[in-house]
C-alpha positions in Angstrom: -27.3 -14.3 -0.4 -25.1 -12.8 -2.7 -22.2 -14.6 -3.0 -18.2 -13.0 -3.3 -17.6 -11.7 -6.6 -13.9 -11.5 -8.0 -12.7 -10.1 -10.9 -9.4 -11.0 -12.3 -6.8 -8.8 -13.9 -4.4 -11.3 -15.9 -3.2 -8.8 -18.4 -2.2 -6.4 -15.5 -0.1 -9.2 -13.7 1.4 -10.0 -17.0 2.5 -6.7 -17.9 4.0 -6.0 -14.2 5.9 -9.1 -14.3 7.3 -8.2 -17.9 8.4 -5.0 -16.5 10.3 -6.8 -13.0 12.0 -9.4 -15.5 13.2 -6.4 -17.7 11.2 -7.2 -20.8 8.6 -5.0 -20.5 7.6 -1.5 -21.9 8.9 -0.3 -18.6 11.7 -1.7 -16.7 10.7 -2.4 -12.9 13.8 -4.6 -12.4 15.2 -2.5 -9.6 12.1 -2.7 -7.7 8.1 -1.5 -8.1 6.4 0.9 -5.8 3.0 0.8 -6.2 0.4 3.0 -4.5 -3.5 2.7 -4.3 -5.9 3.9 -1.9 -7.1 1.5 0.9 -10.0 -0.7 -0.2 -9.7 -0.5 -4.0 -8.6 -3.9 -4.9 -4.9 -3.7 -4.5 -4.3 -6.8 -2.4 -6.8 -8.7 -3.7 -4.7 -8.4 -7.4 -1.8 -9.3 -5.4 -2.7 -12.7 -4.1 -5.3 -13.4 -6.6 -3.9 -12.5 -9.6 0.2 -11.3 -9.5 1.1 -14.0 -7.4 -0.3 -16.8 -8.8 0.9 -15.8 -12.3 4.4 -15.3 -11.2 4.2 -18.7 -9.9 3.0 -19.9 -13.5 6.3 -18.1 -14.6 8.4 -20.2 -12.4 9.1 -17.7 -9.7 9.4 -18.3 -6.2 6.9 -15.7 -4.3 7.0 -14.5 -0.9 4.0 -12.4 0.0 4.1 -10.2 3.4 1.5 -7.9 4.0 2.8 -5.4 7.1 -1.2 -4.1 7.8 -2.3 -7.5 9.2 -0.1 -7.6 12.6 0.5 -4.0 13.3 1.8 -4.7 17.0 4.6 -7.2 15.3 7.8 -4.9 14.3 7.8 -4.7 10.5 11.0 -5.9 10.3 10.5 -8.8 12.0 7.4 -9.8 9.4 9.5 -9.4 6.7 11.9 -11.7 8.3 9.5 -14.3 9.2 8.0 -14.4 5.4 11.4 -15.2 4.5 12.2 -18.0 6.7 9.0 -19.3 6.9 9.7 -19.7 2.5 13.1 -21.4 3.4 11.2 -23.6 5.3 8.7 -24.5 3.0 11.7 -26.1 1.0 13.2 -27.3 4.6 12.5 -31.4 3.3 14.8 -30.8 0.5 17.4 -29.7 2.7 17.0 -31.9 5.1 16.9 -35.2 2.8 20.7 -34.0 1.6 21.6 -34.1 5.5 19.9 -37.0 6.5 22.0 -39.9 5.9 24.8 -38.3 7.7 22.6 -37.1 10.5 23.6 -33.5 10.5 21.1 -30.9 12.1 22.7 -27.9 10.2 23.1 -26.7 7.0 25.8 -24.0 5.4 23.8 -22.3 2.9 25.8 -20.1 0.4 28.6 -21.4 2.4 28.1 -18.2 4.8 25.3 -19.1 6.7 25.0 -21.6 9.1 21.2 -22.0 10.8 19.9 -24.9 12.6 17.0 -25.7 10.6 14.8 -25.8 14.0 15.6 -22.8 15.4 13.6 -19.6 15.8 13.6 -17.3 14.2 16.4 -16.4 11.7 20.2 -16.9 13.0 21.1 -13.3 14.5 24.3 -13.2 12.3 22.6 -13.6 9.0 21.4 -11.0 6.8 18.5 -10.6 4.6 20.8 -10.8 1.7 21.9 -14.3 3.0 18.6 -15.7 3.8 17.3 -14.7 0.2 20.2 -16.0 -1.6 19.6 -19.2 0.6 16.1 -19.4 -1.0 17.0 -18.7 -4.3 19.5 -21.7 -4.1 17.2 -23.8 -2.8 14.6 -23.0 -5.4 17.0 -22.5 -8.1 14.7 -19.8 -9.7 14.5 -16.0 -9.0 12.6 -14.8 -5.8 9.5 -12.4 -5.8 9.1 -10.6 -2.5 6.3 -8.6 -2.5 5.9 -6.4 0.7 2.2 -5.0 1.0 1.5 -2.1 2.9 5.3 -1.3 2.8 5.0 2.2 4.6 4.5 0.6 7.9 8.2 -0.6 7.5 9.5 3.1 8.1 7.8 3.2 11.7 10.4 1.6 13.3 14.3 1.4 13.3 14.5 -2.5 12.3 12.0 -2.1 9.6 14.0 1.0 8.3 16.8 -1.4 8.4 15.0 -4.1 6.6 14.3 -2.0 3.6 17.9 -1.0 3.3 19.1 -4.5 3.4 16.6 -5.7 0.8 18.3 -2.7 -1.4 21.8 -4.6 -0.8 20.1 -8.0 -1.1 18.8 -6.5 -4.7 22.3 -5.2 -5.7 23.9 -8.5 -4.6 21.4 -10.8 -6.3 20.5 -9.0 -9.7 24.5 -8.4 -10.3 26.7 -11.6 -12.3 25.8 -14.9 -12.6 22.3 -14.0 -10.3 21.2 -11.4 -12.6 17.3 -12.9 -12.0 18.2 -13.3 -8.6 15.8 -11.2 -7.0 12.6 -9.0 -7.7 11.0 -6.7 -5.5 7.1 -5.4 -5.1 6.3 -2.5 -2.6 2.9 -1.4 -2.0 0.9 1.5 -0.1 -2.5 2.6 0.5 -0.4 6.3 1.3 1.7 7.5 -1.6 2.6 9.9 0.9 4.5 7.8 3.0 5.5 5.1 0.3 7.8 7.9 -1.7 9.7 8.6 1.2 11.8 5.2 0.6 12.3 7.0 -2.9 12.5 10.7 -3.0 15.0 11.7 -0.5 18.9 10.8 -0.9 19.1 9.2 2.7 16.6 6.8 1.6 16.9 3.2 0.6 15.6 3.1 -3.0 16.5 6.6 -4.0 15.8 7.1 -7.6 12.9 5.2 -8.1 9.3 6.3 -8.9 6.2 5.5 -7.3 3.7 4.2 -9.9 -0.1 5.0 -9.0 -2.0 1.4 -9.1 -4.4 1.2 -11.9 -7.9 1.4 -10.6 -10.6 -0.5 -11.4 -12.8 0.6 -14.8 -15.3 0.0 -16.8 -14.2 -3.6 -17.2 -14.8 -4.7 -13.7 -18.2 -2.5 -13.8 -19.4 -4.9 -16.3 -18.3 -7.9 -15.2 -19.8 -6.8 -11.8 -22.9 -5.4 -13.1 -23.1 -9.0 -15.4 -22.9 -11.0 -12.0 -25.2 -9.3 -9.7 -27.7 -9.4 -12.5 -27.7 -13.5 -12.9 -29.0 -13.2 -9.0 -31.8 -11.1 -10.2 -35.0 -11.9 -11.2 -35.5 -11.1 -15.2 -36.6 -7.6 -16.2 -35.9 -6.3 -12.6 -31.8 -6.0 -13.0 -29.1 -3.0 -13.1 -28.5 -0.8 -15.6 -24.9 -0.8 -16.3 -24.3 3.1 -16.5 -26.0 3.6 -12.9 -23.7 1.1 -11.6 -20.7 3.1 -13.0 -21.7 6.1 -11.4 -22.3 4.5 -8.3 -18.3 3.0 -8.4 -17.1 6.3 -9.5 -18.9 7.9 -6.1 -17.6 5.5 -3.5 -14.1 6.2 -4.7 -13.7 3.0 -6.8 -13.8 0.5 -3.8 -15.1 -2.5 -4.5 -16.1 -3.3 -1.2 -18.1 -0.2 -0.7 -20.0 -0.5 -4.1 -20.9 -4.3 -2.9 -22.3 -2.7 0.5 -24.6 -0.2 -1.5 -25.8 -3.2 -3.7 -26.7 -5.1 -0.8 -28.6 -2.7 0.9 -30.6 -1.8 -2.3 -31.3 -5.7 -2.6 -32.8 -5.1 1.0 -34.6 -2.4 -0.6 -36.4 -4.9 -2.9 -37.2 -2.0 -5.3 -38.9 -2.8 -8.6 -36.8 -2.2 -11.7 -37.5 1.7 -12.1 -36.3 1.9 -8.7 -33.1 0.3 -8.6 -31.2 2.6 -10.6 -32.3 5.5 -8.1 -31.7 3.2 -5.3 -28.1 2.3 -6.3 -27.5 6.7 -6.8 -29.1 7.3 -3.2 -27.0 4.4 -1.7 -23.8 5.9 -3.3 -24.4 9.3 -2.4 -25.0 8.1 1.0 -21.7 6.6 1.3 -19.6 9.6 -0.4 -21.2 11.6 1.9 -20.8 9.8 5.4 -16.8 9.6 3.8 -16.7 13.4 3.3 -18.9 14.0 6.6 -16.4 12.2 8.6 -13.3 14.2 7.0 -14.9 17.0 7.7 -16.2 16.5 11.2 -12.5 16.0 12.0 -11.3 19.0 10.1 -13.8 20.9 12.2 -12.7 20.2 15.3 -9.0 21.1 14.8 -7.7 24.3 16.1 -6.5 27.2 13.3 -2.7 26.3 13.2 -3.8 22.7 13.3 -6.0 23.0 10.1 -3.3 25.3 8.7 -0.8 22.3 8.7 -3.3 20.1 7.4 -3.8 22.4 4.2 0.0 22.7 3.9 0.7 18.8 3.8 -2.3 18.4 1.3 -0.8 20.6 -1.1 2.2 18.7 -1.2 1.8 15.8 -4.0 4.0 13.5 -1.6 5.3 13.6 1.6 7.4 16.9 2.5 11.2 16.7 3.5 11.5 17.6 7.5 12.5 21.2 6.8 9.9 21.8 4.2 7.6 22.5 7.4 9.4 24.8 9.2 11.6 27.0 6.6 10.7 30.6 6.3 8.8 29.9 2.9 6.4 27.4 4.4 6.2 29.2 7.7 4.7 32.4 5.6 2.4 30.1 3.8 1.2 28.4 7.3 0.5 32.1 8.3 -1.8 32.5 5.4 -3.6 29.7 5.8 -3.5 30.2 9.8 -5.1 33.9 9.1 -7.9 32.2 6.9 -9.0 30.3 9.6 -9.1 32.9 11.6 -6.1 32.5 13.8 -3.4 35.1 14.8 -0.2 35.5 16.3 3.3 34.5 14.6 4.0 31.7 13.4 7.3 29.9 15.6 9.1 26.5 14.9 7.6 25.5 18.6 3.5 26.3 17.7 4.3 24.1 14.4 6.0 21.5 16.2 3.0 21.3 18.9 0.4 21.5 16.1 2.3 18.6 14.3 2.2 16.7 17.7 -1.3 17.5 18.1 -2.3 15.9 14.6 -0.3 13.2 15.0 -2.0 12.1 18.5 -5.3 12.5 16.9 -4.1 10.0 14.1 -4.7 12.5 11.1 -0.4 13.0 10.7 2.5 10.6 10.2 6.1 11.0 10.9 8.9 8.8 9.6 11.8 7.8 11.5 13.9 10.3 9.6 11.4 13.2 10.3 9.6 13.6 7.5 5.6 14.6 8.1 2.5 13.5 5.9 -0.8 13.0 5.9 -2.0 9.4 7.6 -5.0 9.2 5.2 -4.5 10.1 1.4 -8.4 10.4 1.3 -8.1 13.2 3.9 -5.8 15.0 1.4 -8.6 14.1 -1.8 -11.1 16.0 0.3 -9.0 18.6 1.8 -8.0 19.4 -2.1 -11.9 19.2 -3.5 -13.0 21.7 -0.9 -12.5 25.3 -2.1 -10.1 27.5 -0.5 -12.7 30.0 0.3 -15.3 28.0 1.8 -16.2 28.5 5.1 -15.3 24.8 5.9 -11.6 25.6 5.1 
């Protein structure tokens, strides 16, 4: 059986940490927003490279993935991660109180918390919790919120984003200039961008940074690891592996599935490159066929709306789909798809509601719309405007 391959990126981790503490080429001390398509190695990097490097640097790391429990409120998941971090240091606090038999403690002179209570005290703010954690550990706190765009789905989640901004401001000024560092990641650049692009968003003024995709060094290391498991003279060519990796969208998991399938084929050495290319092409075709199937089942107005949404580099503001200019663009796309009739706000809203019901379009709590899957936008933008599909 092919064992799991793990590729480390220590230089990238150190570069990001330097940016977070303000000593790097780019200053991320106000918060880092990283976007990358799903299954491109982002979360693996956070857990296996960035978090350990931050710990070695002497930081307290709090990691929460808002994708792990989609039934839970994102705000509650953030609360829980911070409280869990406080409880990890509970023995130290309890030692201070044991001799006096005290069952509760005041942290930062403002937060009274019975340590066995669940969950956090209702009157405790996220700023107070994070300040308490910073006080308990005596070192900077790094909070990583993976798949942060899910916080936009609920009022509690949005309030948590504003609260984290307040905590950042409170803990990074004066004597606690290194109190808190924040990383927010997302598999949808459109959604993540809503936190920074609009004036009414908590982190307005920040920028979304593309997460560097795995490249040639990964392919070289991965190929070497795979070839070590094969018979001499029956190995993969790095060039063939690179082409396959590109075709599966730089997604390590999909590349591994292709390699496993090739291994099952037990091809002779001359066949390995062909089998690898064939497997990668099948994966790519499957992804594209899924998008094409979804798209072809839509009504003309729904297709037109997706076209317009896909043309935005980031999620458009709510009014961008209902203004006069947007209506003209939607009308042109509607005509291209064989539709007719005037494009009224009611028909736009009905089309958006239908796309949301199909899981293709997402709406933030503040009314902005974006594509649910960034891969769909890539496919839409790759298909010629004049093609029969479009």
